[in-house]
N, C-alpha and C positions, 0 to 999 in steps of 0.2 A: 256860595250860596247853598244852603241846605235845600234839599227836596220836598215836596210838598205833602208828605203822608197827613198832617197834621188837618192840611184843607181837605183832603178825602174823608180824612175821619169825621169832620165837621159837617162836609155836605151829606154827608149818609145819615149822619143825627140829626140834619135840620130837617129830612124829608121824613123820619121816623115820628119827629115830633109835630110835623103835619098830618100824620095819621095816612102817609103815603108812600108807595113806593118811589125810589128813585130812577131816572130814566137812563140809561146809560148807554151810548150811542159808539158803533164801531166805525171808523173808516180808513183806509189804508193810504199810507203816506204816499206822494207822489202820482194819486190818480185824481183827476187824468194826467194832470202836469202836478210838479211840486207846489206850485202857485195856486194851481185849481184845488189842489188836496186842502192846502190851510184856507182857501176860502169857505170849501165844502165843512170842514171843523166848526168854523165860526159860524156859518149858516145853520149849522144842527143845534149850537149853542143860542144863537138867537130863536130857534124855534122852540127851545125848551128843555133841551138836555142838561142834564145835571153834571155829566160826566162824560168824558169822551176818550175811549181807547183809538190811540192811533196805530194802525199795523205796519209792522216791517215787513215789505213784500219779501216773500221767500218763493225759490224756485221748486220746493218739495212740501206744501202747507198740508201737512197730513191731518189736521182737523177742520181744514177749509174746504167748503164744497164749491160747484162750478163756479158761480156768482162773483164770489172773492176770487177763486183762483184767475178769472178773468181778468179782473181789474189789476191783481198783483202782476200779472203778465204785461199789462199796460204800463205799470209802473216801472218794473224792472227793463222792459225795452227802451224806455224811456232814461234808462241811468240811474234810477234812484239809489241814493247812498245812505249811510247810518247818520251822515251828516244832514241830511236832508230830514231825515226823521227826527234828528234833535231841534232841526231848525222848524219842524211843522210845530212839535211840541212848544217851542219858544213862545212862537207867534202866537199862536193860540191863546196859550195862557198869558201870556201880557195883555192880548186883546180883551180877555173875557173875565182874568182874575179866577176862573174855575178849574177844578182837578183835572188832568189831561195825563193819562198813562199812556206806556208802551205796551203792546201784544205782540209777541216775538218767540219764536221757535229758540231753542238755545244755541244751536252751532252758531249761528251771527255773533252773538255774544261772547262764545268761546274763542269763536277767531279774532274778534276783535279787543278781548281784552276786558276784563270783570271790572276792575278798577277803572279802568279808562270809560268805561261804557256808564257804571254808574256815576261818577264823577260828570261826565257830561249831561246826563240826563237830570241829574241834580241842578247843574248849573242852567240847564235850560227852563229848570221851574216843574217839571216832571213830578208828579204825584207817586209814581211807582211803576211797576212791571207785571203783566201778567204772562206768565210761561207755562204752556199746556203740556209741553214735553220734558220737564225738569222733573226727574225723580226726586222727590223730597229727602231721600238718603243720601243725595249727590247732592244737596242744595247748600251746603255750610257756607263755601266759600261766596257764593253769591249774597246770601243772606248777610254775611257778615259785612260786605261790603255796602249792601242795600240798606242797612240799619245805620250804618255808620253815616250815610248821606243822605238819612232823611227819606227813604222810598220805601213804599208797602211792595210786599212780596204776595203776588195773587197767585194761589195754586188754583187747578182746575180738579171738580171730584165729577163722578158719573154715577149714573143709576147701578152699574157694576160693581161700585166701591162697595167693599164691604163694611161693616161698623167699626172695626177696628181700625181699617186703613183709614177711613173717614177722620177718626180721631187723631191718628198719626199726621197727617196732613194740617188739621187745623189746629194742631198745637204749636205748629213753626210757621204759619201764614200770618198776613197781616193785611190790612186796610179792608179786603172782604173775601168771602170764596166765592169761586166762581163755580155755578151748579150746571153741568150741562144737562138739558133737560131730557136729551135722549142719546142712545149709542149711535154714532155716526158722525157726519159732518156736518157745517154750517149751512143753511140755506132754510126759506120760508117753509113753512108747514100748514097744513089744514087744520091740525090741532097739535096743542104743547103737550098735552095728555097728562094722566095722574102720575107718571113715572116722576114728573120734576117735582110735584108736592109731595110724594115719598120721599123724595130723596132731599130736600129742603128740612123735612121734620126729622129725619135721620141725622143730617149735620148739623143741625140746630141742638141737636141733643149733645153733640161734643163741643161746641163751642158758643162764645157771645159775640164772635165776629160776624156782620151783616152777612148775609146768603144771598146772591143774586143770581138769577137764571136767565141764560142764554141758548141760543140755539132754537129756532122757529118761528120766535115772536116777529110777527111783519105788520099785525095792524093794530087797531086802538082797541078792538073787543078782545084779543089776545093778551095785549097788555094790562087791560083791567083785570083779565081771568089770572094772568100770572101776578099781577100786584095783590091779588086776594091772600096771597101764600107766602110772597116773598118779600126781600127789603129792597130790593132793585130788580129790574128788568133791563135787558141788555139786547140789543138789536144791531145786527150788522148788515145780514145779505139785502134786507128791504131797502136800506139805505144806500148801497152800491147799487141795487138793480135799478132803483128810480134815476142815479146818474147814468147808468149806461143806455137806460130806454130814452132818455131827453135828447132832443134833437141838437141842442148845443149846450156849450158850459153854462151858460145864463140859466137856460132852462133849469138845468140838473141842480144848480144852486136855489131855485126857487123850489124845486120837487121836494129836495131833503129838508129844507126848512118848513114845508107844509107838511112833510110828514112827521116830524119831530114835533109838530104843535099837537097833531093828532094825538101821535101815543104820548104826549105829555099830558093830554087831556085823558086820556085812557088810564094812566096809572093813578090818577087821581079820583078814578071812579071804583076802585077797588071792591 
């Protein structure tokens, strides 16, 4: 089975045709349990997410703030494995027919084996991978296998990225470009800020790939603001916080479904 990069491309193009941004949700696999994580991904799709990033929990998540770190710790203590991440992708994709990516740091893939990881992700119906800490100049082996398997390679750009660096990154990425709205780690913010809009403008000058903004969006108003200048709005910590704050698993699913619906309305108000 080939990966679903074409489904990802079509989903982003469909949102653009509707004159709106895509809603991209992030949830870690194995949180609060493997089955609970799968149910949560399905719930955010039910609520209106167009795309979901499934996080591969990591013991040293350099990009992730305290909310996602807490969820990762719960998943890791529960014994989550890469096989559980693949199962999460498979069951979410089979249940919804929508694009599911994995977001992971490089070390787990390197240890697992690039060919093995890409083959299994494609077989699970995955659409690609977001790799926040893989330098472009060291990515050739990954990209070779990802392309062979029909998987997108999504790189992260930051406000500190110079224009030449942006061009180097976007020249070899696929699917979309993940634009980090600010310097720092993931987490909800009062304001997403002007830095993000400037970064999107500079990134678009280098590529035809959709540019999607993450880090800081937590409510419908912020989603609408970002949707005014970006092709996609990425939300992670706000979903995880809803689940952490819920009194039980069932309430958590209701909470993330409701948040997805609010954000889906937000991206349509650009």
